[in-house]
KOLSEDREN-267011 format. One record per residue (C-alpha): z, x, y; residue in one letter. Coordinates in Angstrom, 1 decimal. Example, Ala and Ser with C-alpha at 12.3 -4.5 7.8 and 13.67 -1.06 7.14 Angstrom:
2
        w        u        v   r
      7.8     12.3     -4.5   A
      7.1     13.7     -1.1   S
//
This chain:
172
        w        u        v   r
    -14.3     23.4     -0.9   M
    -11.9     24.8     -3.7   E
    -12.5     25.4     -7.3   V
     -9.4     25.0     -9.8   R
     -9.1     25.0    -13.2   P
     -8.6     21.6    -14.9   I
     -5.1     20.9    -15.9   K
     -4.6     17.4    -17.5   R
     -1.3     15.8    -16.4   D
     -1.8     12.0    -16.4   S
      1.0     11.0    -13.9   R
     -0.7     13.4    -11.5   E
     -4.3     11.9    -12.2   D
     -2.9      8.7    -12.0   E
     -1.8      9.3     -8.5   T
     -4.8     11.0     -7.8   Y
     -7.1      8.1     -8.7   A
     -4.7      5.6     -6.8   A
     -5.4      7.7     -3.6   F
     -8.8      8.0     -4.6   Y
     -9.1      4.2     -5.0   S
     -7.1      3.5     -1.6   A
     -9.6      5.8      0.4   L
    -12.5      4.0     -1.3   E
    -11.6      0.7     -0.6   E
    -10.6      1.2      3.2   H
    -13.8      2.9      3.8   F
    -16.4      0.5      1.8   S
    -14.8     -2.2      3.9   E
    -15.1     -0.5      7.3   A
    -18.4      0.5      6.4   T
    -19.2     -3.2      5.3   S
    -17.7     -4.9      8.5   K
    -19.9     -2.0     10.6   V
    -23.3     -3.1      8.8   S
    -22.5     -6.6      9.2   E
    -21.7     -6.4     12.9   S
    -24.5     -4.1     13.4   K
    -27.0     -6.7     12.0   N
    -25.3     -9.4     13.8   L
    -25.5     -7.5     17.0   F
    -29.3     -6.9     16.3   S
    -29.3    -10.8     16.5   L
    -27.9    -11.1     20.0   G
    -24.6    -12.0     18.1   V
    -21.6    -10.5     19.1   Y
    -18.3    -10.4     17.0   D
    -15.1     -9.2     16.8   D
    -16.6     -5.5     16.1   L
    -19.0     -5.8     19.1   F
    -16.0     -7.1     21.4   K
    -13.7     -3.8     20.3   F
    -16.5     -1.4     21.1   I
    -17.4     -2.9     24.4   E
    -13.5     -2.7     25.3   K
    -13.7      1.1     23.8   A
    -16.3      1.8     26.6   Q
    -14.4     -0.1     29.4   K
    -10.5      1.2     28.4   D
    -10.4      3.4     25.8   P
     -6.9      4.0     26.4   L
     -5.7      0.4     25.3   S
     -7.5      1.3     21.8   L
     -4.9      4.1     21.3   I
     -2.5      1.5     19.9   S
     -5.1     -0.3     18.0   V
     -6.2      2.8     16.2   K
     -2.2      3.8     15.5   I
     -2.2      0.2     13.9   D
     -5.2      0.4     11.8   H
     -4.0      3.8     10.6   E
     -0.7      2.7      9.6   V
     -2.0      0.2      7.7   E
     -4.2      2.5      5.6   A
     -1.1      4.5      5.1   I
      0.7      1.3      4.0   H
     -2.2      0.6      1.2   K
     -2.4      3.7      0.1   M
      1.3      4.3     -0.4   L
      1.2      0.7     -2.3   S
     -1.2      1.6     -4.4   G
      0.6      4.7     -5.3   M
      3.9      2.7     -5.7   V
      1.9     -0.1     -7.9   N
      0.3      2.9    -10.4   S
      3.8      4.2    -11.0   F
      5.2      0.4    -11.5   L
      2.5     -0.2    -13.6   K
      3.0      2.9    -15.6   K
      6.6      1.8    -16.3   H
      6.4     -1.9    -16.6   S
      7.8     -1.5    -20.3   E
     11.0     -1.5    -18.1   S
     10.3     -4.1    -15.6   I
     10.7     -7.5    -16.0   K
      9.4     -8.8    -12.4   C
      9.1     -7.2     -9.3   S
      7.4     -7.7     -5.6   T
      7.3     -6.1     -2.3   R
      8.0     -8.0      0.7   I
      6.4     -7.9      4.0   N
      6.9     -3.9      5.3   H
      9.3     -3.9      8.5   F
     10.1     -0.5     10.1   N
      7.1      0.9      8.4   N
      9.5      0.6      5.2   A
      7.9     -0.6      1.8   L
     10.7     -2.3      0.2   Y
     10.7     -3.6     -3.4   Y
     12.6     -5.8     -5.4   Y
     12.5     -5.0     -8.9   I
     14.3     -6.9    -12.0   V
     14.7     -4.4    -14.8   L
     14.5     -5.4    -18.4   K
     18.3     -5.2    -20.3   D
     18.7     -1.5    -21.2   G
     15.9      0.1    -18.7   A
     16.7      3.4    -17.4   N
     16.5      3.4    -13.7   K
     16.2      7.2    -13.9   R
     12.4      7.4    -13.7   P
     12.3      5.2    -10.5   F
     15.2      6.8     -8.9   L
     13.3     10.2     -9.8   K
     10.1      9.2     -8.3   F
     12.2      7.9     -5.0   L
     13.8     11.4     -4.9   F
     10.3     13.3     -5.2   D
      9.1     11.0     -2.5   Y
     11.9     11.6      0.0   E
     11.4     15.2     -0.2   S
      8.0     14.9      1.3   K
      7.7     14.3      5.3   P
      6.1     11.1      5.1   I
      9.0      9.5      3.8   S
     10.8      9.5      7.0   S
      8.1      8.0      9.1   K
      7.2      5.2      5.9   F
     10.0      4.7      3.5   P
      9.8      3.2      0.3   I
     12.8      1.4     -0.7   V
     13.4      0.2     -4.2   F
     16.0     -2.7     -4.4   D
     17.1     -3.3     -8.3   F
     18.4     -6.7     -8.6   V
     19.3     -9.5    -11.1   S
     17.0    -12.3    -12.1   E
     19.4    -14.6    -10.3   E
     19.6    -12.8     -7.0   V
     15.4    -12.3     -7.3   F
     15.1    -16.4     -7.7   Q
     17.7    -16.8     -4.6   E
     15.7    -14.3     -2.7   L
     12.4    -16.4     -3.5   A
     14.3    -19.3     -1.6   N
     14.1    -17.2      1.6   D
     11.2    -15.1      1.5   Y
      7.3    -16.2      0.9   D
      6.7    -12.7     -0.5   A
      9.2    -12.9     -3.2   V
      7.7    -16.5     -4.3   K
      4.6    -14.9     -5.1   D
      6.6    -12.2     -7.3   A
      4.4    -10.0     -9.1   R
      4.3     -9.4    -13.0   V
      4.3     -6.1    -14.4   P
      0.6     -5.0    -14.8   G
     -0.9     -7.1    -12.3   S
     -2.2     -6.4     -9.1   S
     -0.3     -6.4     -5.5   D
     -2.5     -7.3     -2.6   S
     -0.4     -6.5      0.1   Q
//
């Protein structure tokens, strides 16, 4: 454990808080699922988690892929929380935004900025993120589009149809 002097930087605090929240949610969900499965097992009911454990005992190597998929999803949740916190902080500049389903591990956001809004904070966020090694494996993309293009995309992507407005939560 390390003790550091307290310094107050609200942006940094929000980032740490977003990571803590994502971790809490991830581990809380996992703990609940394990407890429920354990209770079902004691009653002789074999759910998906039991089947997973059974498979792990029989063929542990086949579970590497499953483990990787779960870890990738957890990373996506943490990164989404970080981006959502950032977007919420800058909601006064955003008309609407949404994240489409990720592909190739990229988190892809469409953003419609309000008239006269400055892109600089968004580009700085991306620049800072891209300076980190994780960005090569899990890219974050901001695509600034007009309202017209956003609406056209709504016809092509289901995710865009559920466009998130600034300040709302993103469940993806």
